[in-house]
C-alpha positions, 0 to 999 in steps of 0.5 A: 499499500503506497502513501498519499498526501491530501493537500487542503486548499481554499480562498480563505480570504472570500469565507464569511466569518462562522460563529462558533457553532458553525465552526463546531459543526464544520468541524464536526464534518472533518472529525467524520470524513476523518473518521470514515477513512481512519475506520477504512484502516486508511488513514496514515497522518490526520495531517493538521492545519496550517496557520497564516504565516511563516517564511520562503526559504530561497536559494543563497539563505535568501528568508521570504515572507509568506504563504504566498497568500495574493494567489487566490488560493491559501494551503490550510492544512493536508492529511496523508491517507493510504491507497493501493492508488492514485485513484483509490487516493482521489475516492478518499477525497471526495468526501472532504468537506472543504469541497462544501466551500468551495475548496479543491484537494490535490492527491499527490503520492510520497515517494520515499527517497 
């Protein structure tokens, strides 16, 4: 079985503010979706949300502010799943709650070094 990175992206600047109750309901959707993957023994790492701040290291030790928030979509988090193929990993991503709010999931195979 191979591992695949599910990378979550969304246009966070255009999302409306949510009430605490709405945030709780959204979190439940995420926990249910991740739980369904875990129940299939396909979850390798539950992943994490990513903060909005950061730095980018470039060649010659040039450091710039990041991430690139001027682009429309911002990487907001990730998880790692186990699947036999890219197609199976893609099927697992179909229930991701970010899809309900206009976001997307990038599915990438993890290639061991």
